[in-house]
LOKE-176076 format. One record per residue: residue number from 1; x, y, z of N, C-alpha, C in turn. Coordinates in pm, whole numbers, plus 50000, padded with zeros to 5 digits. Each point is the difference from the previous one (the first is absolute). Layout:
+-----+-------+-------+-------+-------+-------+-------+-------+-------+-------+
:   n :  n_xx :  n_yy :  n_zz : ca_xx : ca_yy : ca_zz :  c_xx :  c_yy :  c_zz :
+-----+-------+-------+-------+-------+-------+-------+-------+-------+-------+
: NUM :     X :     Y :     Z :     X :     Y :     Z :     X :     Y :     Z :
...
+-----+-------+-------+-------+-------+-------+-------+-------+-------+-------+
***
This chain:
+-----+-------+-------+-------+-------+-------+-------+-------+-------+-------+
:   n :  n_xx :  n_yy :  n_zz : ca_xx : ca_yy : ca_zz :  c_xx :  c_yy :  c_zz :
+-----+-------+-------+-------+-------+-------+-------+-------+-------+-------+
:   1 : 17258 : 14492 : 35494 : 50033 : 50055 : 50127 : 49901 : 49961 : 50107 :
:   2 : 50059 : 49979 : 50098 : 49917 : 49955 : 50110 : 49959 : 50114 : 50088 :
:   3 : 49875 : 49984 : 50051 : 49955 : 50103 : 50091 : 50048 : 49969 : 50139 :
:   4 : 50028 : 50105 : 50061 : 50039 : 49983 : 50140 : 49874 : 49984 : 50084 :
:   5 : 49997 : 49895 : 50072 : 49886 : 49983 : 50091 : 50040 : 50042 : 50141 :
:   6 : 49916 : 50074 : 50049 : 50026 : 50046 : 50137 : 49916 : 49914 : 50095 :
:   7 : 50068 : 49937 : 50084 : 49932 : 49916 : 50100 : 49975 : 50085 : 50124 :
:   8 : 49874 : 50013 : 50028 : 49966 : 50077 : 50119 : 49988 : 49904 : 50118 :
:   9 : 50064 : 50034 : 50104 : 49990 : 49923 : 50124 : 49868 : 50038 : 50067 :
:  10 : 49929 : 49901 : 50044 : 49873 : 50036 : 50067 : 50030 : 50077 : 50128 :
:  11 : 49924 : 50103 : 50019 : 50017 : 50080 : 50120 : 49934 : 49929 : 50116 :
:  12 : 50059 : 50017 : 50113 : 49937 : 49944 : 50120 : 49878 : 50083 : 50032 :
:  13 : 49892 : 49932 : 50030 : 49878 : 50076 : 50029 : 50019 : 50081 : 50127 :
:  14 : 49945 : 50115 : 50000 : 50010 : 50090 : 50114 : 49860 : 50015 : 50057 :
:  15 : 49981 : 49940 : 50116 : 49869 : 50008 : 50064 : 50009 : 50097 : 50115 :
:  16 : 49918 : 50096 : 49998 : 49990 : 50092 : 50112 : 49869 : 49974 : 50071 :
:  17 : 50010 : 49957 : 50123 : 49880 : 49976 : 50079 : 49957 : 50130 : 50064 :
:  18 : 49875 : 50028 : 49986 : 49946 : 50120 : 50062 : 49943 : 49959 : 50136 :
:  19 : 50073 : 50028 : 50106 : 49959 : 49962 : 50135 : 49914 : 50107 : 50068 :
:  20 : 49977 : 50107 : 49936 : 49922 : 50109 : 50061 : 49859 : 49956 : 50040 :
:  21 : 49924 : 49925 : 49918 : 49866 : 49959 : 50044 : 50004 : 49907 : 50122 :
:  22 : 50100 : 49912 : 50004 : 50011 : 49910 : 50115 : 50034 : 50078 : 50126 :
:  23 : 50089 : 50093 : 49990 : 50035 : 50083 : 50116 : 49882 : 50084 : 50045 :
:  24 : 49923 : 50050 : 49906 : 49882 : 50078 : 50036 : 49899 : 49914 : 50074 :
:  25 : 49986 : 49874 : 49957 : 49908 : 49910 : 50069 : 50050 : 49968 : 50141 :
:  26 : 50127 : 49978 : 50016 : 50057 : 49972 : 50132 : 49982 : 50119 : 50093 :
:  27 : 50022 : 50119 : 49948 : 49984 : 50120 : 50082 : 49855 : 50014 : 50045 :
:  28 : 49907 : 49957 : 49918 : 49858 : 50008 : 50038 : 49961 : 49888 : 50095 :
:  29 : 50055 : 49880 : 49983 : 49959 : 49886 : 50082 : 50060 : 49998 : 50139 :
:  30 : 50121 : 50044 : 50016 : 50065 : 49993 : 50131 : 49923 : 50078 : 50106 :
:  31 : 49958 : 50123 : 49977 : 49922 : 50069 : 50104 : 49866 : 49932 : 50029 :
:  32 : 49938 : 49942 : 49898 : 49873 : 49931 : 50021 : 50021 : 49877 : 50088 :
:  33 : 50104 : 49925 : 49973 : 50029 : 49882 : 50083 : 50035 : 50039 : 50143 :
:  34 : 50077 : 50106 : 50015 : 50036 : 50045 : 50135 : 49878 : 50048 : 50077 :
:  35 : 49911 : 50069 : 49933 : 49879 : 50048 : 50067 : 49906 : 49885 : 50034 :
:  36 : 49993 : 49900 : 49915 : 49908 : 49889 : 50028 : 50045 : 49917 : 50119 :
:  37 : 50129 : 49996 : 50028 : 50045 : 49922 : 50116 : 49958 : 50064 : 50130 :
:  38 : 49975 : 50127 : 50000 : 49955 : 50068 : 50122 : 49861 : 49952 : 50038 :
:  39 : 49919 : 49969 : 49901 : 49862 : 49963 : 50027 : 49981 : 49851 : 50028 :
:  40 : 50100 : 49919 : 49978 : 49992 : 49858 : 50029 : 50050 : 49979 : 50142 :
:  41 : 49912 : 49950 : 50086 : 50038 : 49976 : 50139 : 49970 : 49855 : 50035 :
:  42 : 50091 : 49940 : 50070 : 49980 : 49865 : 50048 : 49934 : 50009 : 50136 :
:  43 : 49890 : 49930 : 50015 : 49928 : 50005 : 50126 : 49997 : 49861 : 50062 :
:  44 : 50007 : 49997 : 50128 : 49988 : 49876 : 50076 : 49868 : 50007 : 50074 :
:  45 : 49922 : 49898 : 49984 : 49872 : 49996 : 50070 : 50024 : 49937 : 50136 :
:  46 : 49986 : 50078 : 50100 : 50017 : 49951 : 50137 : 49869 : 49938 : 50045 :
:  47 : 50006 : 49882 : 50054 : 49879 : 49942 : 50057 : 49997 : 50037 : 50148 :
:  48 : 49895 : 50063 : 50041 : 49997 : 50046 : 50139 : 49987 : 49882 : 50098 :
:  49 : 50099 : 49985 : 50081 : 49997 : 49899 : 50106 : 49990 : 50073 : 50133 :
:  50 : 49936 : 49941 : 50095 : 49998 : 50064 : 50132 : 50142 : 50015 : 50053 :
:  51 : 50020 : 50101 : 50079 : 50133 : 50032 : 50055 : 50058 : 49880 : 50076 :
:  52 : 49916 : 49930 : 50071 : 50047 : 49885 : 50079 : 50058 : 49892 : 49907 :
:  53 : 49933 : 49976 : 49888 : 50045 : 49898 : 49906 : 50131 : 50044 : 49935 :
:  54 : 50009 : 50127 : 49962 : 50123 : 50052 : 49941 : 50117 : 49986 : 50097 :
:  55 : 49976 : 50030 : 50127 : 50105 : 49986 : 50101 : 50042 : 49855 : 50016 :
:  56 : 49903 : 49909 : 50000 : 50031 : 49858 : 50016 : 50081 : 49949 : 49881 :
:  57 : 49965 : 50042 : 49880 : 50076 : 49958 : 49881 : 50141 : 50057 : 50005 :
:  58 : 50012 : 50128 : 50038 : 50133 : 50062 : 50010 : 50084 : 49932 : 50108 :
:  59 : 49938 : 49965 : 50112 : 50071 : 49932 : 50108 : 50045 : 49861 : 49956 :
:  60 : 49914 : 49931 : 49923 : 50035 : 49868 : 49950 : 50115 : 50008 : 49901 :
:  61 : 50005 : 50107 : 49918 : 50108 : 50016 : 49903 : 50131 : 50036 : 50068 :
:  62 : 49994 : 50073 : 50111 : 50121 : 50041 : 50071 : 50064 : 49883 : 50074 :
:  63 : 49920 : 49904 : 50038 : 50052 : 49886 : 50075 : 50102 : 49924 : 49917 :
:  64 : 50127 : 50011 : 50037 : 50103 : 49923 : 49932 : 49992 : 49855 : 50042 :
:  65 : 49984 : 49978 : 50127 : 49989 : 49867 : 50058 : 49853 : 49973 : 50027 :
:  66 : 49937 : 49921 : 49917 : 49856 : 49975 : 50012 : 49973 : 49892 : 50104 :
:  67 : 49893 : 50024 : 50076 : 49956 : 49899 : 50095 : 49926 : 49888 : 49927 :
:  68 : 49921 : 50042 : 49901 : 49923 : 49903 : 49921 : 50036 : 50018 : 49854 :
:  69 : 50045 : 49894 : 49938 : 50030 : 50003 : 49857 : 49910 : 49900 : 49931 :
:  70 : 49923 : 50049 : 49904 : 49904 : 49918 : 49929 : 50050 : 49982 : 49857 :
:  71 : 50014 : 49876 : 49958 : 50047 : 49975 : 49863 : 49907 : 49899 : 49932 :
:  72 : 49995 : 50013 : 49869 : 49915 : 49913 : 49919 : 50084 : 49944 : 49886 :
:  73 : 50015 : 49867 : 50000 : 50068 : 49932 : 49890 : 49891 : 49954 : 49905 :
:  74 : 50002 : 50053 : 49880 : 49893 : 49972 : 49904 : 50056 : 49928 : 49878 :
:  75 : 49936 : 49891 : 49965 : 50032 : 49928 : 49878 : 49873 : 49931 : 49953 :
:  76 : 50004 : 49940 : 49884 : 49882 : 49929 : 49951 : 49975 : 49870 : 50077 :
:  77 : 50100 : 49954 : 50073 : 49985 : 49880 : 50082 : 49921 : 50029 : 50127 :
:  78 : 50014 : 50123 : 50051 : 49926 : 50036 : 50121 : 50053 : 50127 : 50062 :
:  79 : 49921 : 50055 : 50093 : 50039 : 50116 : 50079 : 50050 : 49952 : 50135 :
:  80 : 50105 : 50063 : 50050 : 50048 : 49973 : 50135 : 50010 : 50135 : 50069 :
:  81 : 49914 : 50020 : 50101 : 49997 : 50123 : 50077 : 50077 : 49977 : 50129 :
:  82 : 50109 : 50076 : 50019 : 50087 : 49982 : 50116 : 49993 : 50125 : 50086 :
:  83 : 49969 : 49979 : 50129 : 49997 : 50111 : 50096 : 50111 : 49974 : 50100 :
:  84 : 50097 : 50090 : 50003 : 50113 : 49990 : 50093 : 49980 : 50104 : 50109 :
:  85 : 49960 : 49952 : 50118 : 49974 : 50088 : 50115 : 50111 : 49981 : 50101 :
:  86 : 50102 : 50087 : 49995 : 50115 : 49993 : 50091 : 50067 : 49863 : 49997 :
:  87 : 50018 : 49945 : 49882 : 50069 : 49872 : 49987 : 49909 : 49879 : 49997 :
:  88 : 49876 : 50014 : 50041 : 49905 : 49889 : 49995 : 49928 : 50004 : 49866 :
:  89 : 50027 : 49900 : 49918 : 49943 : 49998 : 49865 : 49875 : 49912 : 49996 :
:  90 : 49899 : 50054 : 49933 : 49878 : 49924 : 49974 : 49981 : 49997 : 49850 :
:  91 : 49979 : 49880 : 49947 : 49981 : 49985 : 49855 : 49860 : 49950 : 49972 :
:  92 : 49943 : 50055 : 49895 : 49870 : 49951 : 49954 : 50011 : 49977 : 49851 :
:  93 : 49974 : 49877 : 49955 : 50006 : 49965 : 49859 : 49859 : 49979 : 49948 :
:  94 : 49976 : 50050 : 49879 : 49871 : 49976 : 49937 : 50015 : 50006 : 49849 :
:  95 : 49898 : 49952 : 49931 : 50004 : 49986 : 49855 : 50009 : 50138 : 49933 :
:  96 : 50081 : 50007 : 49896 : 50018 : 50126 : 49929 : 49903 : 50017 : 49885 :
:  97 : 49948 : 49889 : 49950 : 49911 : 50010 : 49885 : 49864 : 49943 : 50033 :
:  98 : 49902 : 50059 : 49935 : 49861 : 49956 : 50012 : 49953 : 49981 : 49857 :
:  99 : 50017 : 49880 : 49948 : 49975 : 49978 : 49858 : 50113 : 50060 : 49920 :
: 100 : 49968 : 50093 : 49912 : 50100 : 50067 : 49916 : 50052 : 50128 : 50065 :
: 101 : 49924 : 50056 : 50094 : 50032 : 50129 : 50061 : 50077 : 49983 : 50131 :
: 102 : 50064 : 50108 : 50044 : 50065 : 49999 : 50131 : 49894 : 49999 : 50110 :
: 103 : 50030 : 49938 : 50110 : 49908 : 49992 : 50114 : 50013 : 50129 : 50083 :
: 104 : 49955 : 50112 : 49943 : 50014 : 50128 : 50068 : 49906 : 50014 : 50119 :
: 105 : 49885 : 49932 : 49996 : 49907 : 50004 : 50115 : 50062 : 49932 : 50121 :
: 106 : 50063 : 49885 : 49978 : 50067 : 49930 : 50110 : 50116 : 50082 : 50055 :
: 107 : 50073 : 50066 : 49910 : 50111 : 50086 : 50043 : 49949 : 50116 : 50083 :
: 108 : 49891 : 50063 : 49955 : 49944 : 50115 : 50074 : 49955 : 49957 : 50139 :
: 109 : 49935 : 49884 : 50010 : 49953 : 49951 : 50131 : 50118 : 49977 : 50094 :
: 110 : 50107 : 49940 : 49949 : 50117 : 49973 : 50084 : 50066 : 50131 : 50043 :
: 111 : 50009 : 50096 : 49908 : 50061 : 50129 : 50035 : 49914 : 50077 : 50101 :
: 112 : 49869 : 49989 : 49988 : 49911 : 50066 : 50098 : 50020 : 49941 : 50139 :
: 113 : 50014 : 49868 : 50009 : 50027 : 49936 : 50130 : 50129 : 50053 : 50063 :
: 114 : 50105 : 50012 : 49918 : 50128 : 50050 : 50050 : 49987 : 50146 : 50041 :
: 115 : 49930 : 50079 : 49920 : 49986 : 50143 : 50030 : 49919 : 50021 : 50128 :
: 116 : 49903 : 49915 : 50026 : 49923 : 50011 : 50125 : 50090 : 49978 : 50121 :
: 117 : 50097 : 49911 : 49988 : 50092 : 49976 : 50111 : 50106 : 50108 : 50013 :
: 118 : 50040 : 50059 : 49888 : 50107 : 50101 : 50001 : 49954 : 50125 : 49924 :
: 119 : 49911 : 50080 : 50059 : 49944 : 50115 : 49926 : 50100 : 50113 : 49976 :
: 120 : 50111 : 50005 : 50072 : 50097 : 50109 : 49982 : 50110 : 49965 : 49899 :
: 121 : 49989 : 49885 : 49937 : 50097 : 49961 : 49898 : 49941 : 50032 : 49863 :
: 122 : 50076 : 50075 : 49919 : 49950 : 50044 : 49870 : 50090 : 49956 : 49885 :
: 123 : 50100 : 49917 : 50027 : 50094 : 49957 : 49896 : 49990 : 49851 : 49978 :
: 124 : 50000 : 49960 : 49873 : 49998 : 49860 : 49962 : 50120 : 49974 : 49911 :
: 125 : 50077 : 49898 : 50033 : 50113 : 49961 : 49916 : 49951 : 49892 : 49904 :
: 126 : 49999 : 50033 : 49871 : 49950 : 49909 : 49898 : 50119 : 49932 : 49932 :
: 127 : 49991 : 49868 : 49992 : 50103 : 49921 : 49932 : 49933 : 49921 : 49888 :
: 128 : 49984 : 50065 : 49883 : 49930 : 49931 : 49890 : 50089 : 49898 : 49932 :
: 129 : 49939 : 49892 : 49957 : 50072 : 49899 : 49923 : 50024 : 50047 : 49858 :
: 130 : 50098 : 49943 : 49935 : 50037 : 50044 : 49866 : 49894 : 49964 : 49896 :
: 131 : 49912 : 49907 : 50031 : 49898 : 49960 : 49903 : 49879 : 50093 : 50000 :
: 132 : 49989 : 50088 : 50099 : 49889 : 50094 : 50006 : 50020 : 50112 : 49898 :
: 133 : 49893 : 50038 : 49935 : 50007 : 50109 : 49903 : 49992 : 50134 : 50074 :
: 134 : 50034 : 50105 : 49928 : 49993 : 50135 : 50057 : 49857 : 50031 : 50045 :
: 135 : 49904 : 49963 : 49919 : 49859 : 50025 : 50033 : 49960 : 49929 : 50130 :
: 136 : 50045 : 49878 : 50018 : 49968 : 49925 : 50121 : 50064 : 50063 : 50124 :
: 137 : 50123 : 50050 : 49985 : 50067 : 50066 : 50113 : 49924 : 50127 : 50038 :
: 138 : 49956 : 50075 : 49902 : 49923 : 50122 : 50028 : 49867 : 49964 : 50066 :
: 139 : 49936 : 49893 : 49958 : 49875 : 49956 : 50064 : 50023 : 49965 : 50147 :
: 140 : 50110 : 49934 : 50029 : 50033 : 49965 : 50139 : 50023 : 50126 : 50082 :
: 141 : 50073 : 50097 : 49943 : 50027 : 50125 : 50071 : 49870 : 50078 : 50025 :
: 142 : 49911 : 50002 : 49901 : 49871 : 50070 : 50018 : 49916 : 49931 : 50106 :
: 143 : 50005 : 49869 : 50005 : 49925 : 49926 : 50101 : 50053 : 50029 : 50140 :
: 144 : 50131 : 50014 : 50012 : 50061 : 50025 : 50132 : 49983 : 50144 : 50046 :
: 145 : 49972 : 50091 : 49908 : 49993 : 50143 : 50034 : 49886 : 50033 : 50096 :
: 146 : 49878 : 49956 : 49969 : 49887 : 50032 : 50088 : 49897 : 49888 : 49995 :
: 147 : 49898 : 50014 : 50087 : 49898 : 49895 : 50010 : 49889 : 50017 : 49898 :
: 148 : 49995 : 50111 : 49931 : 49895 : 50024 : 49902 : 49889 : 50084 : 50061 :
: 149 : 49899 : 50026 : 49919 : 49891 : 50088 : 50043 : 49918 : 49942 : 50114 :
: 150 : 49969 : 49872 : 49993 : 49914 : 49938 : 50101 : 50078 : 49917 : 50101 :
: 151 : 50130 : 50013 : 50000 : 50083 : 49921 : 50091 : 50004 : 50060 : 50140 :
: 152 : 50056 : 49925 : 50093 : 50009 : 50051 : 50137 : 50099 : 50115 : 50012 :
: 153 : 49983 : 50078 : 50104 : 50092 : 50110 : 50028 : 50079 : 49966 : 50125 :
: 154 : 50118 : 50059 : 50010 : 50089 : 49975 : 50112 : 50015 : 50128 : 50080 :
: 155 : 49998 : 49987 : 50130 : 50013 : 50117 : 50087 : 50145 : 50014 : 50041 :
: 156 : 50053 : 50121 : 49980 : 50137 : 50030 : 50037 : 49995 : 50111 : 50104 :
: 157 : 50074 : 49980 : 50108 : 50002 : 50097 : 50110 : 50133 : 50074 : 49998 :
: 158 : 49994 : 50130 : 50013 : 50121 : 50082 : 50000 : 50077 : 49975 : 50128 :
: 159 : 50131 : 49984 : 49988 : 50083 : 49977 : 50118 : 50023 : 50129 : 50078 :
: 160 : 49978 : 50116 : 49936 : 50025 : 50127 : 50067 : 49874 : 50062 : 50058 :
: 161 : 49891 : 50002 : 49922 : 49880 : 50072 : 50043 : 49888 : 49908 : 50046 :
: 162 : 50017 : 49870 : 49992 : 49898 : 49902 : 50037 : 49873 : 50013 : 49913 :
: 163 : 50012 : 50065 : 49886 : 49888 : 50017 : 49907 : 49991 : 49874 : 49914 :
: 164 : 49877 : 49962 : 49964 : 49979 : 49881 : 49919 : 49944 : 50037 : 49863 :
: 165 : 50033 : 49920 : 49901 : 49946 : 50018 : 49865 : 49988 : 49863 : 49935 :
: 166 : 49903 : 49988 : 49909 : 49979 : 49874 : 49928 : 50042 : 50017 : 49856 :
: 167 : 50052 : 49892 : 49945 : 50042 : 50003 : 49860 : 49982 : 49862 : 49939 :
: 168 : 49985 : 49998 : 49867 : 49994 : 49872 : 49930 : 50134 : 49964 : 49938 :
: 169 : 50103 : 50082 : 50024 : 50135 : 49970 : 49950 : 50058 : 49881 : 50075 :
: 170 : 50058 : 49907 : 49926 : 50069 : 49889 : 50064 : 50151 : 50020 : 49989 :
: 171 : 50052 : 49982 : 49880 : 50144 : 50009 : 49979 : 50028 : 50087 : 49878 :
: 172 : 49993 : 50133 : 50015 : 50022 : 50087 : 49884 : 50145 : 50004 : 49953 :
: 173 : 50092 : 49961 : 50087 : 50141 : 50001 : 49962 : 50043 : 49855 : 49974 :
: 174 : 50027 : 49971 : 49872 : 50043 : 49866 : 49962 : 50147 : 50008 : 49960 :
: 175 : 50080 : 49915 : 50063 : 50144 : 49996 : 49973 : 50031 : 49863 : 49940 :
: 176 : 50079 : 50000 : 49894 : 50038 : 49873 : 49938 : 50120 : 49944 : 50075 :
: 177 : 49988 : 49876 : 50044 : 50103 : 49940 : 50084 : 50097 : 49909 : 49930 :
: 178 : 49976 : 49964 : 49875 : 50087 : 49903 : 49934 : 50060 : 50054 : 49871 :
: 179 : 50028 : 50127 : 49993 : 50056 : 50058 : 49877 : 50143 : 49956 : 49975 :
: 180 : 50074 : 49970 : 50103 : 50142 : 49965 : 49984 : 50018 : 49852 : 49969 :
: 181 : 49895 : 49922 : 50010 : 50011 : 49857 : 49969 : 50000 : 49980 : 49849 :
: 182 : 50053 : 49890 : 49955 : 50008 : 49970 : 49858 : 49872 : 49969 : 49941 :
+-----+-------+-------+-------+-------+-------+-------+-------+-------+-------+
***
């Protein structure tokens, strides 16, 4: 006689996840995260500029139609500084490199000459070449921003109060002029 064999079908495993510890942790962490965001504040460091300079910069930014437009075409082949004064364009070309480095001293001297002639202009239109690296573009922008610690200062006269102030700022507002080109 044969024995009857009973074939047992394997039961599907039943896993019960205990989510209570995870929920307890979330309940504890959410208030801590919410409270910590109250103590994090973003601060902007304002550099104190004389009122006359602030007014001149604001007036220059409001001007939709500029009397003087200063642009700089920068590439490794050379710098071309163009000053457009009511349609009369003046171009100055000079070497962009000094050995392996950019000729930032020559650029600063040329920008100082332009700023001496047009002290109420605070915007520079930069047209960098595609071969310039990001670091080189930032160096050019930093050079155009101010004359440095020992550089000359420019006197700006208020159009409303006839008050004068000196600053070493040259072109703190840099606008890229060739972004739409290929």
